[in-house]
PAZALUM-297254 format. One record per atom (N, C-alpha, C, O): residue in three letters; x, y, z. Coordinates in steps of 0.1 Angstrom, whole numbers, padded with zeros to 4 digits, always signed. Example, Ala and Ser with C-alpha at 12.3 -4.5 7.8 and 13.67 -1.06 7.14 Angstrom:
2
ala+0132-0057+0078ala+0123-0045+0078ala+0132-0033+0078ala+0142-0033+0085ser+0128-0022+0071ser+0137-0011+0071ser+0129+0000+0079ser+0134+0011+0080
//
This chain:
157
met+1222+0657+1493met+1218+0655+1479met+1204+0660+1477met+1196+0660+1485ser+1202+0665+1465ser+1189+0670+1461ser+1180+0658+1457ser+1185+0647+1454ala+1167+0661+1456ala+1158+0650+1453ala+1161+0646+1438ala+1164+0654+1430gly+1159+0633+1436gly+1161+0627+1423gly+1175+0623+1420gly+1178+0618+1409thr+1185+0626+1429thr+1199+0622+1426thr+1202+0610+1435thr+1195+0609+1446gly+1211+0603+1432gly+1214+0591+1440gly+1226+0584+1433gly+1235+0591+1427ala+1226+0571+1434ala+1237+0563+1429ala+1237+0562+1413ala+1247+0559+1407ala+1225+0564+1408ala+1223+0562+1393ala+1233+0569+1385ala+1239+0564+1375pro+1236+0582+1388pro+1246+0589+1379pro+1260+0583+1379pro+1268+0585+1370tyr+1263+0576+1390tyr+1276+0569+1391tyr+1277+0556+1385tyr+1287+0549+1385ala+1265+0550+1381ala+1265+0537+1375ala+1274+0536+1363ala+1280+0525+1360ala+1276+0547+1355ala+1285+0547+1344ala+1299+0544+1347ala+1307+0540+1339phe+1303+0546+1360phe+1317+0544+1364phe+1319+0530+1369phe+1330+0526+1372gly+1308+0522+1371gly+1310+0509+1376gly+1314+0499+1365gly+1314+0503+1353pro+1319+0488+1369pro+1323+0478+1359pro+1311+0472+1351pro+1300+0471+1356asp+1314+0469+1338asp+1304+0462+1330asp+1307+0447+1331asp+1315+0443+1338asp+1299+0439+1324asp+1300+0425+1324asp+1314+0419+1320asp+1318+0408+1323asp+1321+0428+1312asp+1334+0423+1306asp+1346+0428+1314asp+1357+0424+1310thr+1344+0437+1324thr+1355+0442+1331thr+1361+0432+1341thr+1353+0427+1350pro+1373+0428+1340pro+1379+0418+1350pro+1382+0424+1363pro+1391+0432+1365val+1373+0421+1373val+1374+0428+1386val+1376+0418+1398val+1381+0421+1408phe+1372+0405+1396phe+1372+0396+1407phe+1384+0387+1407phe+1389+0381+1397val+1391+0386+1419val+1402+0377+1421val+1396+0363+1421val+1384+0361+1423ile+1404+0353+1420ile+1400+0339+1419ile+1391+0335+1431ile+1381+0328+1429ser+1395+0339+1443ser+1387+0334+1455ser+1373+0340+1454ser+1363+0333+1458val+1371+0353+1450val+1358+0359+1449val+1350+0353+1438val+1338+0350+1440ala+1356+0351+1426ala+1350+0345+1415ala+1345+0331+1419ala+1334+0327+1415ala+1353+0323+1426ala+1349+0310+1430ala+1337+0310+1439ala+1328+0302+1437gln+1337+0319+1448gln+1326+0321+1457gln+1313+0325+1450gln+1303+0319+1452leu+1314+0334+1440leu+1303+0338+1433leu+1297+0327+1424leu+1285+0326+1422ala+1306+0319+1419ala+1302+0308+1410ala+1298+0296+1418ala+1293+0286+1412gly+1301+0295+1431gly+1297+0284+1439gly+1306+0272+1437gly+1301+0261+1437met+1319+0274+1435met+1328+0263+1433met+1341+0266+1440met+1344+0277+1444his+1350+0256+1440his+1363+0258+1446his+1373+0265+1436his+1372+0263+1424ala+1382+0273+1442ala+1392+0280+1433ala+1400+0270+1425ala+1403+0274+1413gln+1402+0258+1430gln+1410+0249+1422gln+1402+0244+1409gln+1408+0242+1399thr+1389+0244+1411thr+1381+0241+1399thr+1382+0252+1388thr+1383+0249+1376leu+1383+0264+1393leu+1384+0275+1383leu+1398+0274+1376leu+1399+0276+1364arg+1408+0270+1383arg+1421+0269+1377arg+1421+0257+1367arg+1426+0259+1356gln+1414+0246+1370gln+1412+0235+1361gln+1405+0240+1348gln+1409+0237+1337tyr+1394+0247+1350tyr+1386+0252+1339tyr+1394+0261+1330tyr+1393+0262+1318asp+1403+0269+1336asp+1412+0278+1329asp+1422+0270+1321asp+1424+0273+1309arg+1427+0260+1327arg+1437+0251+1319arg+1430+0244+1307arg+1436+0242+1297leu+1417+0240+1309leu+1410+0234+1299leu+1405+0243+1288leu+1400+0239+1278gly+1405+0256+1291gly+1400+0266+1282gly+1385+0268+1282gly+1379+0275+1273leu+1379+0264+1293leu+1364+0266+1294leu+1361+0280+1298leu+1350+0285+1295val+1371+0286+1305val+1370+0301+1308val+1384+0306+1307val+1393+0300+1311ser+1385+0319+1302ser+1398+0325+1301ser+1398+0338+1307ser+1395+0349+1301pro+1401+0338+1320pro+1402+0351+1327pro+1413+0360+1323pro+1423+0355+1317ser+1412+0373+1325ser+1423+0382+1322ser+1434+0379+1332ser+1432+0373+1343arg+1446+0384+1329arg+1457+0382+1338arg+1463+0396+1342arg+1463+0405+1334thr+1468+0397+1354thr+1475+0409+1359thr+1489+0408+1354thr+1493+0397+1349arg+1497+0418+1356arg+1511+0418+1352arg+1518+0407+1359arg+1528+0401+1354gly+1514+0404+1372gly+1520+0394+1380gly+1515+0380+1377gly+1520+0370+1382gly+1506+0379+1367gly+1500+0366+1364gly+1488+0361+1371gly+1482+0351+1368gly+1483+0370+1380gly+1471+0366+1387gly+1459+0367+1378gly+1458+0375+1369arg+1449+0358+1381arg+1437+0358+1373arg+1427+0368+1378arg+1426+0371+1390arg+1420+0375+1369arg+1409+0384+1372arg+1397+0380+1363arg+1398+0380+1351tyr+1386+0378+1370tyr+1374+0373+1364tyr+1364+0385+1363tyr+1363+0393+1371ser+1357+0385+1351ser+1346+0394+1349ser+1333+0388+1353ser+1332+0376+1356gly+1322+0396+1353gly+1309+0391+1355gly+1305+0381+1345gly+1298+0371+1348arg+1309+0383+1333arg+1306+0374+1322arg+1314+0360+1324arg+1308+0350+1322asp+1326+0361+1330asp+1333+0349+1333asp+1326+0341+1344asp+1325+0329+1343val+1321+0348+1354val+1314+0341+1365val+1301+0335+1360val+1298+0323+1364ala+1294+0342+1351ala+1282+0336+1345ala+1285+0323+1337ala+1278+0313+1337arg+1296+0324+1330arg+1301+0312+1322arg+1304+0301+1331arg+1301+0289+1328leu+1311+0304+1342leu+1314+0293+1352leu+1302+0287+1358leu+1301+0274+1359arg+1292+0295+1361arg+1279+0289+1366arg+1273+0280+1355arg+1267+0269+1359glu+1273+0284+1343glu+1267+0276+1332glu+1275+0263+1330glu+1269+0252+1328val+1288+0263+1331val+1297+0251+1331val+1293+0242+1342val+1291+0230+1340gln+1291+0247+1354gln+1288+0239+1365gln+1274+0233+1363gln+1271+0221+1366arg+1264+0241+1358arg+1251+0236+1356arg+1251+0224+1346arg+1244+0214+1348leu+1258+0226+1335leu+1258+0216+1325leu+1265+0203+1330leu+1260+0192+1327ser+1275+0205+1338ser+1282+0193+1343ser+1274+0186+1354ser+1272+0174+1353gln+1268+0193+1364gln+1261+0187+1375gln+1247+0183+1372gln+1242+0173+1376glu+1240+0193+1366glu+1225+0190+1363glu+1222+0182+1351glu+1213+0174+1350glu+1231+0185+1340glu+1228+0178+1328glu+1237+0166+1325glu+1234+0158+1316gly+1247+0165+1333gly+1256+0153+1332gly+1265+0154+1320gly+1270+0143+1315val+1268+0166+1315val+1276+0167+1303val+1291+0167+1307val+1295+0173+1317ser+1299+0160+1299ser+1314+0159+1302ser+1320+0173+1299ser+1314+0181+1292leu+1332+0175+1304leu+1339+0187+1302leu+1342+0190+1287leu+1341+0201+1282ala+1345+0179+1280ala+1347+0180+1265ala+1334+0184+1258ala+1334+0192+1249gly+1323+0178+1263gly+1310+0182+1257gly+1307+0196+1260gly+1301+0203+1251ile+1310+0201+1272ile+1307+0215+1276ile+1315+0224+1267ile+1310+0234+1262gln+1328+0220+1265gln+1336+0229+1256gln+1330+0230+1242gln+1330+0241+1236arg+1325+0219+1237arg+1319+0219+1224arg+1307+0227+1223arg+1304+0235+1214ile+1298+0226+1234ile+1286+0234+1235ile+1290+0249+1235ile+1284+0257+1228leu+1300+0253+1243leu+1304+0267+1244leu+1309+0272+1231leu+1307+0283+1227asp+1317+0264+1224asp+1323+0268+1211asp+1311+0270+1201asp+1311+0280+1194leu+1301+0261+1201leu+1290+0262+1192leu+1282+0275+1195leu+1277+0282+1186glu+1280+0278+1208glu+1273+0290+1212glu+1280+0302+1208glu+1274+0312+1203asn+1293+0302+1209asn+1301+0313+1204asn+1300+0315+1189asn+1299+0326+1184his+1300+0304+1182his+1298+0304+1167his+1285+0310+1163his+1284+0318+1154val+1274+0305+1170val+1261+0310+1167val+1260+0325+1170val+1254+0332+1162ala+1266+0330+1181ala+1266+0344+1184ala+1273+0352+1173ala+1268+0363+1169ala+1284+0347+1168ala+1292+0354+1158ala+1283+0354+1145ala+1283+0364+1138leu+1276+0343+1142leu+1268+0343+1130leu+1256+0352+1131leu+1253+0359+1121arg+1250+0353+1143arg+1239+0362+1145arg+1244+0377+1143arg+1237+0385+1138ser+1256+0379+1148ser+1261+0393+1147ser+1264+0396+1132ser+1261+0407+1128arg+1269+0387+1125arg+1271+0389+1110arg+1258+0391+1103arg+1257+0399+1094val+1248+0383+1106val+1235+0385+1100val+1229+0399+1103val+1224+0405+1094ala+1231+0403+1115ala+1226+0417+1119ala+1234+0427+1110ala+1228+0437+1106glu+1247+0425+1109glu+1255+0435+1100glu+1250+0435+1086glu+1248+0445+1080leu+1247+0423+1081leu+1243+0422+1067leu+1229+0428+1065leu+1226+0434+1055glu+1220+0426+1075glu+1206+0431+1075glu+1207+0447+1075glu+1200+0453+1068ala+1216+0452+1083ala+1218+0466+1084ala+1223+0472+1071ala+1219+0483+1066gln+1232+0465+1064gln+1237+0469+1051gln+1226+0469+1041gln+1226+0478+1033val+1218+0458+1041val+1207+0457+1031val+1197+0469+1033val+1193+0475+1024glu+1194+0471+1046glu+1185+0482+1049glu+1191+0496+1044glu+1184+0504+1039his+1204+0498+1047his+1210+0510+1043his+1210+0512+1028his+1207+0522+1022leu+1213+0501+1021leu+1213+0502+1006leu+1199+0504+1001leu+1197+0511+0991gly+1189+0498+1007gly+1175+0499+1003gly+1171+0514+1005gly+1163+0519+0997ser+1175+0520+1016ser+1171+0534+1019ser+1177+0543+1009ser+1173+0555+1007arg+1188+0539+1003arg+1195+0548+0993arg+1189+0546+0979arg+1193+0553+0970gly+1180+0537+0978gly+1174+0535+0965gly+1182+0526+0956gly+1180+0525+0944val+1192+0519+0961val+1200+0510+0953val+1192+0497+0951val+1188+0490+0960pro+1189+0494+0938pro+1181+0482+0935pro+1189+0469+0939pro+1201+0469+0941gly+1181+0458+0940gly+1187+0445+0943gly+1195+0440+0932gly+1198+0447+0923pro+1198+0427+0932pro+1206+0421+0921pro+1199+0423+0907pro+1187+0422+0906arg+1207+0427+0898arg+1202+0429+0884arg+1211+0421+0875arg+1222+0417+0878val+1205+0417+0863val+1212+0409+0853val+1214+0418+0841val+1204+0425+0837phe+1226+0418+0835phe+1229+0425+0824phe+1233+0416+0812phe+1238+0405+0815ala+1230+0421+0800ala+1234+0413+0788ala+1240+0423+0778ala+1238+0435+0779ala+1248+0418+0769ala+1254+0426+0759ala+1244+0428+0747ala+1239+0418+0742gly+1242+0440+0743gly+1233+0443+0732gly+1241+0441+0718gly+1253+0438+0719arg+1234+0443+0707arg+1240+0441+0694arg+1252+0450+0692arg+1262+0445+0686arg+1251+0462+0696arg+1262+0471+0694arg+1272+0471+0705arg+1280+0480+0706gly+1271+0461+0714gly+1281+0461+0725gly+1276+0468+0737gly+1283+0469+0747asp+1264+0474+0736asp+1259+0481+0748asp+1254+0471+0758asp+1251+0460+0755ile+1252+0476+0770ile+1247+0467+0781ile+1233+0470+0783ile+1228+0482+0784val+1225+0459+0783val+1210+0460+0786val+1207+0453+0798val+1213+0443+0802thr+1197+0458+0806thr+1192+0451+0818thr+1181+0442+0815thr+1172+0445+0807val+1181+0430+0821val+1170+0421+0820val+1166+0416+0834val+1174+0418+0843arg+1154+0411+0836arg+1150+0406+0849arg+1158+0394+0853arg+1161+0385+0844pro+1160+0392+0866pro+1167+0380+0871pro+1159+0368+0867pro+1147+0368+0868gly+1166+0358+0862gly+1159+0345+0858gly+1154+0345+0844gly+1149+0335+0839glu+1156+0356+0837glu+1151+0356+0823glu+1163+0359+0814glu+1173+0365+0817arg+1161+0354+0801arg+1171+0356+0791arg+1167+0368+0783arg+1155+0371+0782pro+1177+0375+0777pro+1173+0387+0769pro+1166+0382+0757pro+1169+0371+0752pro+1158+0391+0751pro+1151+0387+0738pro+1162+0385+0728pro+1172+0392+0728arg+1159+0377+0718arg+1169+0373+0707arg+1172+0386+0699arg+1184+0387+0695phe+1163+0395+0698phe+1166+0407+0689phe+1176+0416+0696phe+1182+0425+0689leu+1179+0415+0709leu+1188+0424+0715leu+1202+0420+0712leu+1211+0429+0711ser+1205+0407+0711ser+1219+0403+0710ser+1219+0389+0704ser+1210+0381+0706ser+1230+0386+0697ser+1232+0373+0692ser+1240+0365+0702ser+1242+0353+0701ser+1245+0372+0713ser+1253+0365+0723ser+1244+0357+0732ser+1233+0361+0735gln+1250+0347+0738gln+1243+0339+0748gln+1248+0342+0762gln+1244+0336+0772ala+1257+0351+0763ala+1264+0354+0775ala+1255+0363+0784ala+1249+0372+0780leu+1256+0360+0797leu+1249+0368+0807leu+1259+0372+0818leu+1269+0365+0821val+1258+0384+0823val+1267+0389+0834val+1258+0392+0846val+1248+0400+0844val+1261+0387+0857val+1254+0390+0870val+1262+0400+0878val+1274+0398+0880trp+1256+0411+0881trp+1263+0422+0889trp+1256+0423+0902trp+1244+0424+0903arg+1264+0422+0913arg+1259+0424+0926arg+1267+0435+0933arg+1280+0434+0933pro+1261+0445+0938pro+1268+0456+0945pro+1277+0451+0955pro+1273+0442+0963gly+1289+0456+0956gly+1299+0452+0966gly+1306+0439+0964gly+1314+0435+0972his+1304+0433+0952his+1311+0420+0949his+1321+0422+0938his+1324+0413+0931gly+1326+0434+0937gly+1337+0436+0927gly+1332+0438+0914gly+1339+0440+0905
//
């Protein structure tokens, strides 16, 4: 091999944290628990390994990390399995919400970069024309005899 080459170019071919590669005995050893415990956690829904066509369990690096966290919560923190399930569900919910916030922030940034203004308020003028007013303010009386306001938000139909 030439200088500067090594295993790094092949790293792209290795499994990522979500690739199911470990059989139950290896996953149990990596997580520091008995294989029967992994089966119980699978039945309880604390971890959901992938399945082979024959029904065998295959665990990913993320599954092993989750098993370690379940064990830590159970043994070090004294949390019941039902409590652990609730904690994991809430962590998943928080992760989903963070992802959604990031999507919305990206959308706001994209719209801002296009020069699309924020929320605007419109009112009907005397001749039926639409006039813009600042958010939180009513149109001047001379613009319209109507008391109606319409709020327009981009992307909300």
